[in-house]
ChimeraX commands (.cxc) that place a marker at each C-alpha (Angstrom):
marker #1 position -197.46,-27.18,60.84 radius 0.5
marker #1 position -197.43,-26.26,57.22 radius 0.5
marker #1 position -194.55,-24.85,55.57 radius 0.5
marker #1 position -195.21,-22.20,53.34 radius 0.5
marker #1 position -193.57,-22.72,49.38 radius 0.5
marker #1 position -192.21,-20.38,47.13 radius 0.5
marker #1 position -192.07,-21.09,43.41 radius 0.5
marker #1 position -188.84,-20.74,41.55 radius 0.5
marker #1 position -188.16,-21.16,37.68 radius 0.5
marker #1 position -185.51,-23.73,36.24 radius 0.5
marker #1 position -184.78,-24.11,32.90 radius 0.5
marker #1 position -186.90,-26.99,31.36 radius 0.5
marker #1 position -183.91,-29.14,30.31 radius 0.5
marker #1 position -182.88,-29.38,33.88 radius 0.5
marker #1 position -186.39,-30.17,35.17 radius 0.5
marker #1 position -186.42,-32.78,32.57 radius 0.5
marker #1 position -183.11,-34.43,33.66 radius 0.5
marker #1 position -184.03,-34.31,37.01 radius 0.5
marker #1 position -187.54,-36.04,36.49 radius 0.5
marker #1 position -185.35,-38.76,34.57 radius 0.5
marker #1 position -183.22,-38.89,38.27 radius 0.5
marker #1 position -186.47,-39.58,40.22 radius 0.5
marker #1 position -187.42,-42.75,37.57 radius 0.5
marker #1 position -184.16,-43.99,38.13 radius 0.5
marker #1 position -184.29,-43.55,42.34 radius 0.5
marker #1 position -186.28,-46.66,42.32 radius 0.5
marker #1 position -188.87,-44.55,44.32 radius 0.5
marker #1 position -186.34,-42.94,46.50 radius 0.5
marker #1 position -187.99,-39.44,45.33 radius 0.5
marker #1 position -191.76,-39.43,44.81 radius 0.5
marker #1 position -191.85,-36.35,42.06 radius 0.5
marker #1 position -188.75,-33.63,41.04 radius 0.5
marker #1 position -189.94,-31.28,44.14 radius 0.5
marker #1 position -188.86,-33.80,46.99 radius 0.5
marker #1 position -185.93,-34.65,44.62 radius 0.5
marker #1 position -184.62,-30.77,44.16 radius 0.5
marker #1 position -185.34,-30.25,48.39 radius 0.5
marker #1 position -183.26,-33.00,49.06 radius 0.5
marker #1 position -180.37,-31.83,47.19 radius 0.5
marker #1 position -180.88,-28.13,48.31 radius 0.5
marker #1 position -181.06,-29.50,51.69 radius 0.5
marker #1 position -178.05,-31.49,51.31 radius 0.5
marker #1 position -175.98,-28.21,49.38 radius 0.5
marker #1 position -177.50,-26.07,52.53 radius 0.5
marker #1 position -175.78,-28.25,55.51 radius 0.5
marker #1 position -172.67,-28.63,53.61 radius 0.5
marker #1 position -172.28,-25.12,53.67 radius 0.5
marker #1 position -173.07,-24.70,57.45 radius 0.5
marker #1 position -169.86,-24.35,59.15 radius 0.5
marker #1 position -169.87,-27.01,62.75 radius 0.5
marker #1 position -172.02,-29.07,61.48 radius 0.5
marker #1 position -171.10,-32.29,61.83 radius 0.5
marker #1 position -173.22,-35.53,61.05 radius 0.5
marker #1 position -173.65,-38.63,62.44 radius 0.5
marker #1 position -171.69,-41.43,60.64 radius 0.5
marker #1 position -175.73,-43.33,60.02 radius 0.5
marker #1 position -176.55,-40.14,58.50 radius 0.5
marker #1 position -173.38,-39.74,56.85 radius 0.5
marker #1 position -174.21,-43.25,55.13 radius 0.5
marker #1 position -177.60,-42.37,54.51 radius 0.5
marker #1 position -176.40,-39.40,52.46 radius 0.5
marker #1 position -173.77,-41.20,50.51 radius 0.5
marker #1 position -176.08,-44.04,49.96 radius 0.5
marker #1 position -178.84,-41.63,48.54 radius 0.5
marker #1 position -175.93,-39.76,46.48 radius 0.5
marker #1 position -174.71,-43.15,45.19 radius 0.5
marker #1 position -178.59,-43.91,44.29 radius 0.5
marker #1 position -178.92,-40.46,42.50 radius 0.5
marker #1 position -175.07,-41.14,40.30 radius 0.5
marker #1 position -173.43,-38.06,42.46 radius 0.5
marker #1 position -171.08,-40.56,43.72 radius 0.5
marker link #1:1,2 radius 0.2
marker link #1:2,3 radius 0.2
marker link #1:3,4 radius 0.2
marker link #1:4,5 radius 0.2
marker link #1:5,6 radius 0.2
marker link #1:6,7 radius 0.2
marker link #1:7,8 radius 0.2
marker link #1:8,9 radius 0.2
marker link #1:9,10 radius 0.2
marker link #1:10,11 radius 0.2
marker link #1:11,12 radius 0.2
marker link #1:12,13 radius 0.2
marker link #1:13,14 radius 0.2
marker link #1:14,15 radius 0.2
marker link #1:15,16 radius 0.2
marker link #1:16,17 radius 0.2
marker link #1:17,18 radius 0.2
marker link #1:18,19 radius 0.2
marker link #1:19,20 radius 0.2
marker link #1:20,21 radius 0.2
marker link #1:21,22 radius 0.2
marker link #1:22,23 radius 0.2
marker link #1:23,24 radius 0.2
marker link #1:24,25 radius 0.2
marker link #1:25,26 radius 0.2
marker link #1:26,27 radius 0.2
marker link #1:27,28 radius 0.2
marker link #1:28,29 radius 0.2
marker link #1:29,30 radius 0.2
marker link #1:30,31 radius 0.2
marker link #1:31,32 radius 0.2
marker link #1:32,33 radius 0.2
marker link #1:33,34 radius 0.2
marker link #1:34,35 radius 0.2
marker link #1:35,36 radius 0.2
marker link #1:36,37 radius 0.2
marker link #1:37,38 radius 0.2
marker link #1:38,39 radius 0.2
marker link #1:39,40 radius 0.2
marker link #1:40,41 radius 0.2
marker link #1:41,42 radius 0.2
marker link #1:42,43 radius 0.2
marker link #1:43,44 radius 0.2
marker link #1:44,45 radius 0.2
marker link #1:45,46 radius 0.2
marker link #1:46,47 radius 0.2
marker link #1:47,48 radius 0.2
marker link #1:48,49 radius 0.2
marker link #1:49,50 radius 0.2
marker link #1:50,51 radius 0.2
marker link #1:51,52 radius 0.2
marker link #1:52,53 radius 0.2
marker link #1:53,54 radius 0.2
marker link #1:54,55 radius 0.2
marker link #1:55,56 radius 0.2
marker link #1:56,57 radius 0.2
marker link #1:57,58 radius 0.2
marker link #1:58,59 radius 0.2
marker link #1:59,60 radius 0.2
marker link #1:60,61 radius 0.2
marker link #1:61,62 radius 0.2
marker link #1:62,63 radius 0.2
marker link #1:63,64 radius 0.2
marker link #1:64,65 radius 0.2
marker link #1:65,66 radius 0.2
marker link #1:66,67 radius 0.2
marker link #1:67,68 radius 0.2
marker link #1:68,69 radius 0.2
marker link #1:69,70 radius 0.2
marker link #1:70,71 radius 0.2
view
């Protein structure tokens, strides 16, 4: 099933920083869009009450955030 997409605007300086992080991710993300989707999904998941991660999911999230320099 195909997902619909919308366009959002972000400052160019932020986009350039995201491009750098994608390059530094060692292939973890193929492009800035994939990076942005991952980060936004993580933020939205954190906000959802009652949603808990399995220990494996938590480790995967921590690994990816570590790789991105957040932790």
